[in-house]
N, C-alpha and C positions, 0 to 999 in steps of 0.2 A: 820292538817296533812300534807295537800300539801305543806304549805308554810315550814314546815319542811323539806319535801323531797327535795323541791328546794334548802332550803337551804343547805344541805348536798351535793346536786349534784354538786354545784358549786366548791368546792375544790376538788371533785372526778373528775370532767371533766379537771381542771388543771392538775391534776395528771396523766391522761391518755395523753393529749396535751403534757405533759412532756415526758412521756415515748416513745411516737411515735416520737416524735422529738429526743430523744436520740437514739432509734433504727435507724432512716434515718441517722444520722451523722455517726453513728458506721458502718453502710452499705456503706456510701460513703467513710469513711477514710479506710475501709477494701479493697474496691475495688481501692485505690489509693497506695495500699501497696507495688506494682511492680514498681511504678513510681518512678522518681527522686526526692529526697526529697527537701525540701523547702531549705534547707542550700545549697545543691548542685546547684540548680536553681540560686540561690543568687551569689554564689561564682564562679560556672562553666562558661565556654565560650560556645558559640553556637556549636563550632565544638565537645567539650567534650560531649555535651548533645546529639548531633545527632550520635555519636558513641555508645551510649548504646541502641538505639532504632534500631531494624532489620526491612527492609522495608518488608510490608506486603504481603506475596504471592510470594515473593522470595526465593528459598533455592537451595539446591545443585541440586535437581532434577528438578528444572525449568531451568537448564542450556540449556536443547535443545530448549527452547523459545528464549534463549539470541542468540544460534547459528543459528537459523530459521532467526532471526531479521537481524544479520549479515551476513548470505547469501542473504538476500533480498537486503542489502545496496551494496554488492558486485555486485550482478545482475544488480542493477541500474546503477554503475560505470563501468560496461562493454558495449562496445558499437558493435553494428552490422556493419560488413563490408559487402560491397556488389560488386559483380562482374557480368558484363553482358558479357558473354562468357568469355573472358579473359581480359576484360576491367573493371578495379576498378572504381568505381564512388563513388564521395561522397555526403553521405545522410544525412539530418537533420531529424531525427526519432523524432516521437511524443512523448509525456509523456502521454502515456494512457495505459489501462488495455491490450490492444490488443497487443502492443509493449512489454509490461513486459511478456506476455505469449509467445510472440515470442522468446523473450530472454531466458526464460526458457526451451522451444524446443530446442533452439540451443546450450543450455549448455550441453544437452546430447550428441548432435552430429552437425555438420554443416549440411545445407541443399541444397540441389542440385535440383532446380526445373525447369522441361521441360515446357517452355513458347509456347503458341500458339497465332498467330495472331488473331485478333477478329475486325470487322468493320472498317479496316484501320486506327486506332487510338490508339489501345492499342495491349498490349500482356498479355495473362491470363495464370496463371498455380495454380496447387493445392498444398497447404501445406500437405494435406494427413490428416488433423486433424481440428477440429473446434477450433477457438480461440474466445476469447470473443469480442462481437461487439456492437456498438452503431452507428448505420446507421444514417446518416443525408444526405438530399437532397443536393447535391455537384456538383459544375461544376468544373471538372478537368481542368488542363492544362499540356502541355509536361513536364514530369519530376515527377509529383504525382505519388504516390505509395499508393494503397489503398487495404482495404479488401473488397471483394465482397461475399456475402452469408455466411460470416463465416470461410470459408475454402480456398477462391481463392484469389491468390494475383494478382493485377492488375497493371502494368505499363504504365503509358500514353506516346504515343511520339505526341498524338494530344489532343483533348478537346472532354469532353462528360458529359452529365449532368444525374446523377441517385444517388440512395441512397447508399452511401458508408460509411465505417468507415476509417477515414485518418489513414495512418501508417508512411507515411515520404514523403520527397521530394529531388529528386536528385539536387544537388545545384551547380555543377561544369560542366553541359552541357546544351547548348543553345537548342533551340527548332529544328534546322536543325541537331544537333549533336545526339539529342535523335532520330531523325526520321532514322538517317543513322544507328545508334545502332539496333532500334528494328523494322524498318520498311521494312526490306530485307527477312523476313522468320523467322522460329522458332529459338529460342534462349535458351540457358540455363542460368538461373541466381543462382549464388552460394551465400549464405549468412552464414556468419562465426561470431561467438562471440569471441571478444578479448578486454583484458585489455588497 
């Protein structure tokens, strides 16, 4: 009886395997129903095929994300112009989060920062808000512009060692010219965003 049972089970198992295989193939082929046909794949070009596929996650509603990316790119291309009193100075700005945040701040309106002398080697003034910071132990030189404590801009006409976040460097003035610009008393620094 057992031999007969196994003898009958073999054809039955083959039918079950066949049925499962058929079901799996049907599911796979049904899932591919919205895809490009084999003939189209053989005859079409990559350009034709790519035109039938929409990028995932992009729709008309996602236009705001595209606008935001365009705004960020535009902001990166904008440059910050700096004046010490009435004297324009050339600045090479850092490419970091702090400067990006400064540009975003200046996009709303130019900044006029009242600076105060400190230590006989720097002028310090408040942005009036916190900027992102990545302080590192730094030895500054005349012309360096740094962020101190997240909200203070420091412009050096001498040297100091402390933990700062670098913002930029004035490139068109000598140490003597920096001392002349900043060493005579309080000054106002104006920052403006330009394209």
